[in-house]
C-alpha positions as CSV (number, residue, x, y, z in Angstrom):
1,M,0.0,0.0,0.0
2,P,1.4,3.4,-0.9
3,P,2.2,5.8,2.0
4,K,-0.3,8.4,2.8
5,R,0.4,11.7,1.1
6,K,-0.6,15.0,2.4
7,T,1.0,17.5,0.1
8,W,-0.5,20.5,-1.6
9,S,-0.1,21.4,-5.3
10,V,-0.2,24.6,-7.3
11,Y,-1.4,24.3,-10.9
12,L,-1.6,26.3,-14.1
13,L,-4.6,26.0,-16.4
14,K,-5.1,27.3,-19.9
15,S,-8.3,28.2,-21.6
16,T,-9.0,26.4,-24.9
17,L,-11.1,29.3,-26.2
18,L,-9.4,31.5,-28.8
19,H,-11.2,34.8,-27.9
20,T,-11.2,35.3,-24.2
21,T,-9.8,38.3,-22.3
22,R,-8.3,36.0,-19.7
23,S,-6.6,32.8,-20.8
24,T,-4.7,31.5,-17.8
25,Y,-5.5,30.6,-14.3
26,T,-3.3,29.6,-11.3
27,G,-4.9,27.7,-8.5
28,M,-4.2,25.3,-5.6
29,A,-5.2,21.7,-4.9
30,R,-5.4,20.4,-1.4
31,P,-4.6,16.8,-0.4
32,T,-7.8,14.8,-0.8
33,K,-8.8,11.4,0.5
34,D,-10.4,8.9,-1.9
35,K,-13.8,8.3,-0.5
36,K,-14.2,5.2,-2.7
37,T,-11.6,3.1,-0.9
38,A,-12.1,1.7,2.5
39,K,-8.7,2.8,3.8
40,G,-9.3,6.4,2.5
41,R,-5.9,6.6,0.7
42,Y,-4.8,10.0,-0.3
43,L,-5.1,10.8,-4.0
44,S,-1.9,11.3,-6.0
45,P,-0.9,14.9,-6.8
46,M,-2.0,14.3,-10.4
47,E,-5.4,13.0,-9.2
48,D,-5.8,16.0,-7.0
49,V,-5.1,18.4,-9.8
50,Q,-7.2,16.5,-12.3
51,R,-10.1,16.6,-9.7
52,R,-9.7,20.4,-9.4
53,L,-9.6,20.8,-13.2
54,A,-12.9,18.8,-13.5
55,V,-14.5,21.1,-10.9
56,H,-13.4,24.2,-12.8
57,N,-14.7,22.8,-16.1
58,K,-18.0,21.7,-14.6
59,G,-18.7,24.9,-12.8
60,G,-20.8,25.3,-9.7
61,A,-19.7,24.7,-6.1
62,G,-15.9,24.7,-5.7
63,S,-15.0,26.3,-9.0
64,A,-13.6,29.8,-9.2
65,K,-15.8,32.5,-10.7
66,T,-12.9,33.8,-12.7
67,T,-12.7,30.5,-14.7
68,R,-16.4,30.7,-15.8
69,S,-15.7,32.6,-19.0
70,M,-12.6,30.5,-19.8
71,R,-14.1,27.0,-20.0
72,P,-13.1,24.5,-21.2
73,L,-9.7,24.6,-19.5
74,V,-6.7,22.2,-19.9
75,L,-4.0,21.5,-17.4
76,S,-0.6,22.9,-18.5
77,A,1.7,22.4,-15.6
78,F,1.7,22.0,-11.8
79,V,4.1,22.0,-8.9
80,T,3.8,19.4,-6.1
81,G,5.4,18.8,-2.7
82,F,4.1,21.7,-0.5
83,K,3.8,20.3,3.0
84,T,1.4,23.0,4.2
85,E,-1.4,25.2,2.8
86,G,0.7,28.2,3.8
87,Q,3.6,27.1,1.6
88,A,1.3,26.6,-1.4
89,L,-0.4,29.9,-0.8
90,A,2.9,31.7,-0.6
91,F,4.1,30.1,-3.9
92,E,0.8,30.8,-5.7
93,K,0.8,34.5,-4.5
94,S,4.4,34.9,-5.5
95,V,3.7,33.5,-9.0
96,K,0.9,36.1,-9.4
97,L,3.2,38.9,-8.1
98,H,6.2,38.0,-10.3
99,G,4.6,38.3,-13.7
100,V,6.9,38.0,-16.7
101,Q,6.3,40.8,-19.3
102,R,7.8,39.7,-22.6
103,S,5.9,40.6,-25.7
104,E,7.1,37.6,-27.7
105,L,5.5,35.1,-25.3
106,T,1.9,33.9,-25.3
107,P,-0.1,34.4,-22.0
108,I,0.5,30.7,-21.0
109,Q,4.2,31.0,-21.7
110,K,4.4,34.2,-19.5
111,K,2.6,32.4,-16.6
112,F,4.9,29.4,-16.9
113,A,7.9,31.7,-17.0
114,S,6.6,33.2,-13.7
115,F,6.4,29.6,-12.3
116,L,10.1,29.1,-13.2
117,K,11.1,32.5,-11.9
118,V,9.4,31.8,-8.5
119,L,10.9,28.3,-8.4
120,N,14.3,29.9,-8.6
121,L,13.7,32.5,-5.8
122,P,15.4,31.9,-2.4
123,K,12.0,32.7,-0.7
124,W,8.6,32.9,-2.2
125,M,7.4,35.6,0.1
126,P,9.3,37.6,2.8
127,Y,7.5,35.7,5.5
128,S,7.9,32.2,4.0
129,D,10.4,29.5,4.8
130,P,13.4,29.3,2.5
131,A,12.4,27.7,-0.7
132,S,15.2,25.1,-0.5
133,D,13.5,23.7,2.6
134,V,10.7,22.4,0.4
135,P,11.6,19.7,-2.1
136,L,9.3,20.2,-5.0
137,T,8.4,18.5,-8.4
138,L,7.5,20.6,-11.5
139,H,5.2,18.6,-13.7
140,I,5.0,19.8,-17.3
141,V,1.8,18.4,-18.8
142,N,1.6,20.3,-22.1
143,T,4.5,21.6,-24.2
144,H,2.6,24.7,-25.2
145,V,4.0,26.3,-22.0
146,L,7.5,26.1,-23.4
147,T,9.1,28.7,-25.5
148,S,11.5,27.8,-28.3
149,S,14.4,28.9,-26.0
150,S,13.1,26.9,-23.0
151,S,11.9,23.8,-24.8
152,E,15.2,22.0,-24.6
153,Q,16.1,22.9,-21.0
154,V,14.1,24.1,-18.1
155,I,16.4,25.4,-15.4
156,C,15.4,24.9,-11.7
157,P,17.4,24.6,-8.5
158,D,18.6,21.2,-7.2
159,Y,15.6,20.8,-4.8
160,V,13.2,20.9,-7.7
161,S,12.8,17.8,-9.9
162,I,11.1,18.0,-13.3
163,V,8.7,15.5,-14.8
164,H,7.4,15.7,-18.3
165,H,4.0,14.0,-18.8
């Protein structure tokens, strides 16, 4: 039986609509127990993020109002390994504060560049723990987040592992 996992994830979603004023969304997925199994195992990070994506695409309770006009959404990338909600919140807030403004990039590439920028900061927020104290995994789900210059190599610090799906 796999060990119980209680880690948080921060994810990056992209709208599949061509004509929308807002085309990216960054959110957070909490550790969730699988109610279908008797032992109540924790879902994998990918299952947690896929569950949140389904909620956003369905709408209603639990989905963000800001994603309403962006549906349908697809998963682009996510970061796992945050041990507390506070760590995930600090990372998510930092991504939103450290926007990358490069005119040659698409909105999703800019947001992914912000993910990379924050992953390379020594601290996500002034009040947060040092980033190196939290071993993370960057999951790249869709290659549309990569630019031609970053497609061959995504640079992250040693405590961040990278997985391509």
